[in-house]
C-alpha positions in Angstrom: 12.8 2.0 7.1 10.6 1.9 4.1 11.6 -0.7 1.6 12.7 0.9 -1.7 10.5 -0.3 -4.5 13.0 0.1 -7.3 16.8 0.3 -6.8 19.2 0.9 -9.6 22.9 0.3 -9.0 25.7 0.9 -11.6 23.2 0.1 -14.3 24.1 0.0 -18.0 21.2 -0.7 -20.4 20.8 -0.9 -24.2 20.8 -3.3 -27.0 24.1 -3.9 -28.8 25.9 -1.0 -27.0 25.2 0.6 -23.7 22.9 3.6 -24.3 22.0 4.7 -20.8 23.6 4.4 -17.4 22.6 5.0 -13.9 24.9 5.0 -10.8 22.6 4.8 -7.9 18.9 5.6 -7.7 16.2 4.5 -5.3 12.5 4.9 -6.0 9.9 4.8 -3.3 6.2 4.1 -2.9 3.8 7.0 -2.7 5.4 8.8 -5.6 4.9 9.5 -9.3 8.2 9.7 -11.1 8.2 11.3 -14.5 10.9 9.9 -16.9 12.1 12.7 -19.3 14.7 12.7 -22.0 15.4 13.2 -25.7 13.8 10.9 -28.3 15.9 7.8 -28.8 17.9 8.3 -25.6 16.6 5.1 -24.0 13.4 5.9 -22.0 11.4 3.0 -23.5 14.5 0.7 -23.2 14.8 1.6 -19.5 11.1 0.8 -18.9 11.5 -2.5 -20.8 14.6 -3.3 -18.7 12.8 -2.5 -15.4 9.9 -4.8 -16.5 12.3 -7.6 -17.5 11.4 -7.6 -21.2 15.1 -7.1 -21.9 18.2 -7.7 -19.8 20.5 -5.0 -18.5 24.0 -5.1 -19.9 25.5 -4.8 -16.4 24.7 -3.6 -12.9 21.7 -4.3 -10.6 18.0 -3.8 -10.5 16.3 -4.6 -7.3 12.5 -4.8 -7.1 11.2 -4.6 -3.6 14.7 -5.6 -2.4 15.0 -8.6 -4.7 17.5 -8.8 -7.6 15.4 -8.8 -10.8 17.3 -11.8 -12.2 16.0 -13.8 -9.3 12.4 -12.7 -9.8 10.5 -15.6 -11.5 8.1 -15.2 -14.4 5.2 -16.0 -12.2 6.3 -13.6 -9.4 7.1 -10.6 -11.6 3.4 -9.7 -12.5 2.6 -9.6 -8.8 5.4 -7.0 -8.2 5.1 -4.9 -11.3 2.6 -4.0 -14.0 3.5 -2.4 -17.3 1.3 -0.3 -19.5 2.7 -0.1 -23.1 2.4 2.9 -25.3 0.0 1.2 -27.8 -3.2 -0.4 -26.6 -3.5 -3.9 -28.0 -6.0 -4.2 -30.8 -8.6 -6.8 -30.0 -12.0 -7.4 -31.5 -14.9 -8.4 -29.3 -13.2 -7.9 -26.0 -15.1 -5.8 -23.5 -13.3 -3.4 -21.3 -14.2 -5.3 -18.2 -12.7 -8.5 -19.7 -9.5 -6.6 -20.6 -9.3 -5.3 -17.0 -9.9 -8.8 -15.7 -6.7 -9.9 -17.4 -4.9 -8.0 -14.6 -6.0 -10.7 -12.2 -4.3 -13.5 -14.3 -1.3 -13.7 -11.9 -3.6 -14.7 -9.1 -6.1 -17.0 -10.7 -5.9 -20.8 -10.8 -5.0 -22.9 -13.8 -8.6 -22.7 -15.0 -8.4 -18.9 -14.9 -11.6 -18.7 -12.9 -12.2 -15.4 -11.2 -12.9 -15.5 -7.4 -15.0 -13.0 -5.5 -11.8 -11.2 -4.5 -10.8 -10.9 -8.1 -14.2 -9.4 -9.0 -13.9 -7.0 -6.2 -10.4 -5.8 -7.3 -11.7 -5.4 -10.9 -14.7 -3.4 -9.7 -12.4 -1.3 -7.4 -10.2 -0.4 -10.4 -13.2 0.5 -12.6 -14.5 2.8 -9.8 -11.2 4.4 -9.1 -10.8 5.4 -12.7 -14.4 6.4 -13.1 -15.0 4.2 -16.1 -18.2 2.3 -15.1 -19.9 3.5 -18.2 -17.1 1.9 -20.4 -17.0 -1.4 -18.7 -19.3 -3.3 -21.0 -18.2 -1.7 -24.3 -15.9 -3.3 -26.7 -12.3 -2.0 -26.4 -12.2 -1.5 -30.2 -15.0 1.1 -29.9 -13.2 3.2 -27.3 -11.4 6.5 -27.9 -7.6 6.8 -27.2 -8.3 8.5 -23.9 -10.8 5.8 -22.8 -8.4 3.0 -23.8 -5.7 4.6 -21.7 -8.0 4.7 -18.7 -8.9 1.0 -19.3 -5.2 0.1 -19.6 -4.5 1.8 -16.3 -7.5 0.1 -14.6 -6.0 -3.3 -15.7 -2.7 -2.3 -14.0 -4.6 -1.2 -10.9 -6.5 -4.5 -10.8 -3.2 -6.3 -11.0 -2.5 -4.9 -7.5 1.2 -4.4 -7.9 3.2 -1.9 -5.8 5.0 -0.7 -9.0 3.3 0.5 -12.2 5.4 1.5 -15.2 3.8 3.4 -18.1 5.3 4.1 -21.5 4.0 7.5 -22.6 0.5 7.2 -21.2 -0.4 10.7 -22.5 1.1 10.3 -26.0 -2.1 10.1 -28.1 -4.4 12.2 -25.9 -5.7 15.7 -26.2 -5.0 18.2 -23.4 -8.0 17.5 -21.2 -7.4 13.8 -21.4 -3.7 14.2 -20.6 -4.7 16.2 -17.5 -7.3 13.6 -16.6 -4.8 10.6 -16.9 -2.1 12.4 -14.9 -4.6 13.4 -12.3 -5.9 9.8 -11.9 -2.3 8.4 -11.7 -1.6 10.9 -8.9 -4.8 9.9 -7.1 -3.9 6.2 -7.5 -0.5 6.9 -5.9 -2.0 8.7 -3.0 -4.9 6.4 -2.4 -3.0 3.1 -2.9 0.6 4.0 -2.1 2.0 2.9 -5.4 5.4 3.6 -7.0 4.5 4.9 -10.5 7.1 5.6 -13.2 5.9 7.1 -16.5 7.7 8.6 -19.5 6.3 11.7 -21.0 7.0 14.7 -23.3 4.5 17.1 -21.9 7.0 19.0 -19.7 4.7 21.9 -18.6 1.9 19.6 -17.7 4.1 17.1 -15.8 5.7 19.9 -13.8 2.1 20.7 -12.5 1.4 17.2 -11.5 4.7 15.8 -10.1 7.8 16.8 -8.2 10.0 13.8 -8.9 11.7 13.6 -12.2 14.0 10.9 -13.7 15.9 12.9 -16.3 18.3 11.4 -18.8 21.1 13.8 -19.1 21.6 14.6 -22.8 25.3 15.2 -22.4 26.4 12.3 -20.1 23.5 9.9 -21.0 23.1 9.2 -17.3 19.8 8.9 -15.5 19.5 11.5 -12.7 16.8 11.9 -10.0 15.6 15.5 -9.4 13.1 16.8 -7.0 11.0 19.9 -8.1 13.3 21.0 -10.9 12.4 24.3 -12.6 11.4 24.1 -16.3 14.7 25.8 -17.2 16.8 23.2 -15.3 14.8 20.3 -16.8 15.3 21.6 -20.4 19.0 22.2 -19.8 19.6 18.7 -18.4 17.3 16.7 -20.7 17.6 18.6 -24.0 20.7 20.9 -23.4 18.4 23.8 -24.2 18.6 27.2 -22.6 15.7 29.5 -22.9 
């Protein structure tokens, strides 16, 4: 049987109080999962909990069958990569150097890149079609270009799981489509498990069939396959058209 990439069991997450819960959800490779819910309902908190930036209040998270609490700091970046909503501002860092940082979990203490590292970096650049951006400073890139560079870094990191916090947030329509299309391609070519939060319901329904919806009434996370727009709006926002 295929190993489940992410398993959530009786999970309660949040800061001082529990804001979101999840009884039993299993996420697999070869899928893009779109995380949808009202603002402030805990989508970012969930992604930060899955990437071990904050601890769950109770329950279990298994990454590739291993309890997250037992995954060491050095092991985690080999299992999971996280693309935050804001691209870090850095002067004088070229796109290729930024993408190279994705290889950090595999390099030696000197941080020297091997031939394999260089190949993985080039592979990520090619997959995302950003060869023309590779030698430009990241501070000179548009929001859409920065997003592609951030995804390339996650691809170069060679993890089975990629989490993205609102990767389409600051993009115009054509760049939103491009980013979602490239993420879908990454999943099919490299058999990843990708979880991303988004607000662009119509667009996401075109690109994906698996939705992680935070129920606005119960505050529970639910996994739905091919929901209609009406179903999605009802569950996530308690809206009826």
